[in-house]
Backbone bond lengths (Angstrom), bond angles and torsions (degrees), N, CA, C in turn:
res aa  C-N    CA-C-N  psi(-1)  N-CA   C-N-CA  omega(-1)  CA-C   N-CA-C  phi
1 M - - - 1.441 - - 1.508 104.31 -
2 P 1.383 118.71 135.07 1.494 121.96 178.55 1.545 107.70 -68.66
3 D 1.295 113.22 161.65 1.440 120.64 179.73 1.586 111.75 -53.76
4 L 1.275 115.78 133.27 1.480 120.80 -178.17 1.526 110.81 -101.39
5 S 1.292 115.75 144.01 1.527 117.21 177.46 1.538 106.83 -71.84
6 Q 1.311 116.50 169.29 1.495 121.31 179.71 1.472 110.18 -61.13
7 Q 1.348 119.18 -37.50 1.435 121.70 179.93 1.571 111.16 -67.95
8 Q 1.286 118.42 -34.84 1.445 122.28 178.58 1.442 112.49 -70.74
9 Q 1.438 116.45 -40.31 1.396 122.79 174.99 1.572 111.62 -60.61
10 D 1.361 114.57 -39.10 1.509 115.14 179.73 1.454 110.42 -69.89
11 K 1.319 119.07 -36.17 1.469 120.60 177.69 1.511 108.96 -65.41
12 R 1.278 120.85 -43.73 1.422 124.86 -177.90 1.559 109.80 -64.81
13 R 1.303 115.37 -40.91 1.438 119.60 175.90 1.488 115.44 -61.92
14 A 1.293 113.95 -43.49 1.525 123.14 174.66 1.566 110.72 -57.42
15 L 1.295 114.46 -50.33 1.431 121.11 -179.15 1.610 108.69 -60.63
16 R 1.337 115.02 -46.93 1.391 116.06 177.90 1.539 118.86 -60.64
17 K 1.313 112.49 -37.93 1.513 119.30 176.07 1.505 109.76 -66.18
18 G 1.342 122.04 -39.67 1.516 122.89 179.47 1.528 109.05 -71.62
19 A 1.322 117.42 -38.88 1.447 116.54 -179.71 1.575 110.68 -71.20
20 L 1.287 117.99 -35.09 1.533 121.22 175.45 1.508 110.03 -66.04
21 I 1.212 121.15 -39.74 1.536 125.03 -179.91 1.461 108.48 -66.26
22 W 1.336 122.03 -51.58 1.393 124.13 175.61 1.539 118.95 -60.50
23 G 1.440 111.06 -43.11 1.417 111.09 172.49 1.523 119.03 -63.13
24 I 1.294 114.09 -39.02 1.582 116.03 177.98 1.577 108.58 -66.54
25 L 1.294 115.51 -43.01 1.458 120.95 179.02 1.493 111.04 -55.12
26 L 1.378 117.38 -56.54 1.463 120.66 -177.78 1.517 110.24 -65.19
27 G 1.279 118.01 -38.45 1.501 123.31 176.33 1.570 113.51 -57.81
28 L 1.263 114.02 -44.00 1.484 118.82 177.66 1.602 112.27 -67.32
29 I 1.318 112.18 -36.50 1.496 113.92 179.35 1.526 109.46 -66.47
30 V 1.360 118.57 -46.40 1.418 125.76 -177.88 1.568 108.33 -63.15
31 A 1.354 116.66 -38.79 1.467 118.42 -177.69 1.596 108.90 -70.37
32 A 1.313 116.68 -35.99 1.454 118.30 176.35 1.470 113.13 -68.48
33 I 1.343 121.54 -37.48 1.399 126.37 176.73 1.534 108.26 -64.29
34 A 1.348 120.10 -44.95 1.346 124.77 -179.61 1.531 113.70 -60.72
35 W 1.434 110.19 -44.99 1.500 118.15 178.73 1.554 108.98 -58.81
36 W 1.253 115.31 -44.16 1.533 124.28 -179.38 1.532 110.84 -63.15
37 M 1.338 117.32 -46.08 1.437 122.15 -174.93 1.477 111.77 -69.19
38 L 1.356 117.23 -32.78 1.453 122.97 178.20 1.497 116.03 -91.28
39 G 1.299 117.51 32.69 1.445 126.64 -173.73 1.520 113.91 -60.05
40 A 1.333 118.59 -30.57 1.455 120.46 -178.28 1.510 113.33 -88.49
41 R 1.271 118.72 -5.04 1.471 124.63 -177.43 1.572 108.60 -83.84
42 P 1.288 114.32 162.76 1.502 119.52 175.90 1.587 109.36 -65.16
43 P 1.362 111.71 143.51 1.455 113.72 -173.43 1.570 115.29 -55.41
44 L 1.379 119.48 -35.68 1.354 116.29 -179.40 1.554 115.44 -66.87
45 L 1.317 116.43 -36.46 1.487 123.16 175.16 1.643 105.96 -65.94
46 R 1.295 118.52 -45.86 1.499 119.03 -179.24 1.585 109.16 -58.43
47 A 1.307 117.76 -44.58 1.498 122.58 -173.38 1.572 107.73 -68.83
48 T 1.329 115.26 -41.70 1.504 123.02 -174.65 1.642 104.30 -69.15
49 A 1.339 122.62 -44.74 1.370 122.01 -174.83 1.578 107.07 -72.40
50 A 1.269 117.52 -45.47 1.475 121.08 179.36 1.464 110.71 -56.52
51 L 1.398 119.35 -48.15 1.434 122.10 177.35 1.553 113.16 -59.45
52 A 1.301 115.28 -44.39 1.470 118.37 -175.72 1.492 109.88 -69.37
53 L 1.297 118.76 -42.17 1.535 121.82 177.51 1.554 110.57 -64.04
54 G 1.321 114.72 -47.47 1.491 120.36 -178.76 1.547 111.42 -63.26
55 T 1.292 120.35 -38.92 1.504 125.54 -179.99 1.462 106.81 -71.41
56 G 1.330 118.58 -44.61 1.546 119.46 -178.86 1.454 110.30 -62.43
57 V 1.285 117.90 -47.67 1.547 121.22 -177.84 1.481 107.42 -64.99
58 A 1.336 120.60 -40.52 1.483 121.16 -177.35 1.578 109.20 -64.31
59 A 1.354 115.25 -41.77 1.491 116.61 -179.97 1.520 114.82 -65.68
60 V 1.412 110.15 -42.74 1.522 113.87 177.91 1.537 108.36 -61.58
61 M 1.302 120.82 -50.81 1.471 124.54 -178.55 1.615 111.99 -57.19
62 Y 1.392 117.19 -38.60 1.437 120.46 178.65 1.511 107.15 -64.21
63 F 1.313 119.17 -55.16 1.471 121.15 -173.57 1.572 111.37 -65.18
64 K 1.261 118.26 -34.07 1.429 120.09 -178.14 1.572 110.14 -74.13
65 S 1.288 115.70 -34.96 1.479 126.69 -179.66 1.580 106.10 -67.11
66 M 1.346 117.53 -50.10 1.413 125.92 177.22 1.600 113.59 -59.70
67 A 1.315 112.90 -42.48 1.416 114.84 179.23 1.492 111.35 -68.47
68 A 1.283 120.75 -40.83 1.500 124.93 -179.77 1.522 106.74 -63.28
69 G 1.369 116.08 -47.14 1.458 119.71 -176.48 1.572 110.07 -61.60
70 A 1.293 111.94 -44.65 1.564 116.96 -179.26 1.528 112.22 -63.39
71 A 1.307 114.98 -38.11 1.418 117.81 176.46 1.512 116.53 -70.24
72 A 1.316 113.19 -34.98 1.457 116.12 176.89 1.489 116.28 -75.64
73 S 1.383 118.92 -16.41 1.446 122.16 -176.52 1.552 106.76 -114.42
74 K 1.339 120.40 22.42 1.399 125.20 173.79 1.530 112.58 -96.05
75 C 1.288 120.38 132.04 1.505 121.19 -177.04 1.535 108.84 -74.25
76 A 1.268 112.68 131.84 1.528 119.19 176.51 1.510 112.92 -69.94
77 K 1.264 117.78 -27.41 1.576 121.20 -178.64 1.450 113.02 -81.81
78 C 1.332 120.26 -55.26 1.487 122.20 -173.37 1.558 111.87 -102.92
79 G 1.371 119.18 -14.19 1.423 122.70 178.66 1.488 115.66 77.56
80 A 1.275 114.79 14.53 1.622 121.28 176.69 1.461 109.88 -69.86
81 A 1.332 112.94 128.47 1.468 119.80 -177.46 1.587 107.61 -80.66
82 Y 1.402 112.50 147.13 1.414 120.99 175.27 1.538 114.25 56.78
83 S 1.380 117.07 30.72 1.433 119.17 -169.79 1.506 111.51 -107.83
84 L 1.352 121.65 -14.79 1.478 119.89 -177.90 1.475 109.64 -82.86
85 V 1.360 112.02 130.21 1.518 122.61 -176.55 1.551 107.57 -127.40
86 K 1.395 116.46 126.81 1.354 117.51 176.88 1.502 112.09 -67.93
87 T 1.383 115.27 122.37 1.501 117.04 -175.82 1.494 113.05 -107.56
88 D 1.395 115.54 -24.23 1.462 115.90 -177.83 1.582 109.15 -154.37
89 S 1.257 113.72 154.42 1.512 120.06 177.00 1.528 108.27 -146.42
90 Q 1.289 115.73 126.54 1.542 120.80 179.34 1.464 107.97 -126.26
91 E 1.415 113.55 134.30 1.450 122.12 178.16 1.477 110.33 -111.52
92 T 1.346 119.12 139.17 1.437 118.83 173.81 1.574 104.07 -126.14
93 L 1.288 113.09 126.66 1.511 121.69 -179.73 1.582 109.85 -71.39
94 V 1.317 114.02 120.43 1.509 118.06 -176.88 1.610 106.46 -97.34
95 S 1.303 117.73 -43.27 1.438 120.65 -178.21 1.516 110.25 -153.10
96 A 1.334 116.52 154.85 1.405 121.79 169.69 1.589 107.73 -140.52
97 E 1.296 111.99 119.71 1.491 117.32 -171.57 1.545 107.11 -126.21
98 P 1.323 115.50 136.74 1.506 119.63 173.62 1.543 108.62 -72.45
99 R 1.375 113.84 137.01 1.455 117.32 176.40 1.499 110.09 -124.47
100 E 1.323 117.48 162.84 1.508 122.08 176.62 1.500 106.60 -152.42
101 K 1.332 111.12 140.99 1.488 122.59 178.06 1.542 108.83 -134.15
102 R 1.301 115.86 126.45 1.430 123.64 -177.92 1.572 108.01 -111.62
103 E 1.339 115.86 133.15 1.530 123.33 177.61 1.555 105.05 -128.39
104 Q 1.324 112.19 125.68 1.407 119.81 175.73 1.507 108.20 -87.67
105 Q 1.331 122.23 119.21 1.408 126.74 -179.18 1.518 109.06 -86.82
106 D 1.364 117.50 164.24 1.438 124.80 -179.55 1.545 112.31 -65.60
107 D 1.386 118.61 -28.58 1.397 123.54 -176.44 1.554 119.10 -90.91
108 G 1.360 111.27 13.35 1.442 121.79 177.32 1.496 114.62 89.07
109 V 1.349 117.03 0.92 1.450 122.49 179.12 1.536 109.75 -88.84
110 T 1.361 112.90 137.51 1.469 118.19 175.53 1.576 105.74 -104.17
111 K 1.265 112.49 124.98 1.500 123.73 -177.64 1.526 104.09 -95.84
112 I 1.414 112.83 111.94 1.524 115.57 178.38 1.448 109.31 -109.30
113 T 1.320 118.05 125.26 1.449 125.50 175.25 1.472 110.48 -116.15
114 T 1.384 111.89 123.51 1.509 120.90 179.39 1.543 108.87 -119.95
115 W 1.315 113.87 144.65 1.510 118.15 -179.59 1.632 102.06 -158.28
116 I 1.328 108.01 170.57 1.419 118.12 172.21 1.551 109.48 -110.89
117 E 1.312 115.04 121.19 1.487 120.84 -178.53 1.553 111.42 -93.55
118 E 1.280 115.76 114.59 1.450 120.52 -176.06 1.587 107.58 -103.11
119 T 1.289 114.00 138.24 1.469 119.42 177.10 1.591 104.61 -115.12
120 C 1.265 118.05 126.76 1.448 121.60 -178.26 1.537 112.13 -127.31
121 D 1.283 115.81 146.66 1.471 122.32 169.84 1.548 107.09 -93.88
122 V 1.239 117.82 128.57 1.470 124.08 -178.27 1.520 108.94 -115.55
123 V 1.390 109.35 137.94 1.592 114.24 173.46 1.544 101.29 -129.81
124 D 1.342 109.77 116.76 1.521 120.43 178.83 1.607 103.58 -101.18
125 T 1.368 112.27 130.28 1.482 116.66 173.58 1.514 111.79 -106.66
126 Y 1.392 116.07 131.29 1.438 122.43 -179.88 1.457 108.87 -115.19
127 T 1.383 120.45 136.70 1.456 121.79 171.37 1.521 111.35 -119.00
128 C 1.356 112.64 140.08 1.433 115.93 174.72 1.479 108.38 -82.55
129 S 1.403 109.51 132.62 1.525 119.59 -180.00 1.496 109.93 -74.17
130 A 1.337 121.78 -18.10 1.414 122.54 -176.53 1.519 110.36 -90.21
131 C 1.325 121.11 -55.14 1.457 125.39 -174.17 1.506 113.50 -103.53
132 G 1.298 118.78 -16.12 1.514 121.36 -177.20 1.455 113.04 84.15
133 N 1.344 125.43 6.46 1.433 129.98 178.22 1.591 104.78 -59.09
134 V 1.337 115.66 138.48 1.447 123.64 178.12 1.543 108.16 -113.96
135 T 1.328 117.80 125.64 1.449 122.60 175.32 1.429 109.41 -124.97
136 Q 1.328 117.88 156.20 1.495 123.25 -179.04 1.526 110.15 -124.71
137 K 1.249 117.18 145.33 1.435 121.29 176.26 1.619 105.53 -125.80
138 E 1.354 115.53 122.53 1.408 120.74 179.38 1.525 111.20 -109.33
139 Y 1.376 116.22 135.83 1.467 119.18 172.73 1.513 108.19 -156.32
140 Q 1.308 112.34 174.75 1.545 119.92 -175.78 1.562 105.99 -117.83
141 T 1.333 113.53 137.87 1.443 114.04 -178.73 1.614 105.91 -135.23
142 T 1.268 114.74 160.47 1.525 120.24 176.52 1.490 104.74 -125.09
143 R 1.358 113.10 155.18 1.456 119.73 -177.89 1.553 108.30 -156.96
144 R 1.311 117.68 155.06 1.396 122.88 -179.71 1.545 111.04 -101.54
145 R 1.318 116.63 138.03 1.497 122.07 -178.82 1.572 105.37 -130.46
146 D 1.349 114.75 148.73 1.404 125.54 172.61 1.590 109.62 54.56
147 E 1.240 119.78 53.49 1.438 125.75 179.49 1.493 112.68 -78.11
148 E 1.315 119.16 129.01 1.475 124.16 -176.20 1.546 106.25 -134.34
149 T 1.359 114.16 144.13 1.471 115.66 175.03 1.447 107.89 -128.46
150 L 1.378 116.51 132.80 1.451 124.10 179.37 1.532 110.28 -122.22
151 E 1.222 121.10 153.74 1.442 126.04 175.52 1.594 107.70 -120.63
152 Q 1.339 112.39 131.09 1.481 117.76 176.45 1.435 109.70 -132.85
153 R 1.347 112.90 129.71 1.479 121.70 177.32 1.531 110.73 -78.66
154 L 1.342 119.34 131.09 1.395 125.45 -179.45 1.591 110.77 -64.42
155 A 1.383 111.99 -35.84 1.515 115.62 -176.01 1.508 107.62 -76.28
156 D 1.370 124.13 -27.19 1.401 123.87 176.45 1.542 108.58 -70.13
157 K 1.256 121.22 -34.50 1.438 125.82 -178.50 1.496 109.56 -64.13
158 A 1.390 116.75 -47.71 1.462 122.06 -171.98 1.501 110.84 -81.63
159 R 1.348 122.60 -29.59 1.505 124.67 -178.66 1.522 109.12 -71.80
160 P 1.310 119.26 136.48 1.432 125.18 178.94 1.624 108.40 -69.98
161 A 1.304 111.27 142.83 1.512 116.73 -175.65 1.519 109.85 -62.61
162 K 1.325 121.46 140.81 1.459 125.77 -178.83 1.534 103.18 -110.95
163 A 1.400 120.56 56.65 1.374 121.09 -176.64 1.546 104.79 -89.97
164 A 1.304 113.95 178.03 1.491 118.54 -176.63 1.496 110.11 -63.77
165 G 1.300 121.66 123.93 1.401 122.15 176.48 1.571 110.95 93.51
166 A 1.234 119.82 -5.60 1.538 117.95 -178.66 1.482 107.33 -83.34
167 R 1.344 113.22 137.11 1.468 118.72 178.87 1.509 112.98 -116.89
168 P 1.348 117.22 153.54 1.451 116.27 179.96 1.503 109.56 -70.87
169 Q 1.353 119.21 148.21 1.408 118.09 176.32 1.489 117.57 -68.69
170 K 1.303 117.76 143.65 1.464 126.02 -176.59 1.589 104.68 -117.37
171 T 1.375 108.47 153.90 1.439 114.45 178.81 1.579 108.76 -76.10
172 R 1.242 115.70 153.41 1.485 121.94 -176.87 1.525 108.20 -75.34
173 P 1.283 122.77 137.11 1.412 128.14 -173.15 1.545 112.26 -61.44
174 D 1.378 116.88 -37.92 1.466 119.22 -175.41 1.614 108.14 -69.05
175 K 1.297 118.60 -30.09 1.455 119.39 178.46 1.573 108.96 -73.84
176 A 1.338 116.66 -42.00 1.407 120.18 -177.93 1.551 112.46 -65.57
177 A 1.332 116.41 -32.03 1.378 122.09 -179.16 1.576 109.38 -71.94
178 K 1.354 117.94 -36.85 1.431 121.53 175.64 1.558 113.29 -67.69
179 R 1.313 114.95 -35.89 1.489 117.25 -175.48 1.538 109.22 -76.71
180 G 1.240 121.17 -37.90 1.469 121.98 -165.85 1.574 109.65 -92.47
181 S 1.391 117.91 -30.60 1.490 122.03 -168.63 1.550 106.45 -101.47
182 D 1.331 116.67 122.54 1.454 125.23 171.09 1.474 104.26 -139.30
183 N 1.266 123.96 110.78 1.430 124.77 178.24 1.518 108.67 64.33
184 S 1.234 121.37 69.30 1.434 128.96 176.85 1.507 116.80 54.00
185 G 1.336 118.38 40.87 1.425 123.71 178.78 1.460 121.06 79.22
186 Q 1.390 114.11 3.54 1.535 118.38 176.06 1.563 106.63 -97.53
187 K 1.255 115.29 143.25 1.397 121.02 174.25 1.469 110.13 -74.26
188 S 1.327 115.40 141.26 1.543 116.89 178.91 1.491 108.10 -81.56
189 K 1.293 113.07 141.72 1.541 121.45 178.26 1.493 107.20 -90.84
190 P 1.265 118.96 142.42 1.447 120.75 174.49 1.558 111.23 -67.45
191 K 1.344 113.73 139.71 1.454 117.72 -177.81 1.588 107.93 -82.64
192 S 1.338 115.21 142.12 1.370 120.64 179.46 1.438 113.28 -107.90
């Protein structure tokens, strides 16, 4: 590989560090799963299989991540590796809509989450540190803003308020009179 500038070496070092972290993390997860799945096997076989699988997955993840990072940071015009640097990013707000989500909990509480969902057009500008070529990447993104969560009990909503001076509801007297009185207060007997 030709001599890299200090900026290109820094970019390569940052990509390598990220790829190494993700490779080790994924390798450890796979090794732990392999160790757990081989629980009935002898300890030496479990350790060997877990180590082999974890190391293999870590290596594959590292190399794939490095290849993807190198391809993404390669200049299309001059072909210089690790030379693209993000120099500017501009966002334009397209829409902002209020949203609400209600979740009924087992204990009768309704969890209400409200937020504003913003949709933005984004234009990222990348500059090649070797030849100075400028490229732009345009995409659309959404994000949440002003998110709030409230809890509301269903029973509290249905129950009348017991504030000072509040009275329970009574039936209206005209309906009670019609129900209970038939022929001067006596119940009529069925005719046989």
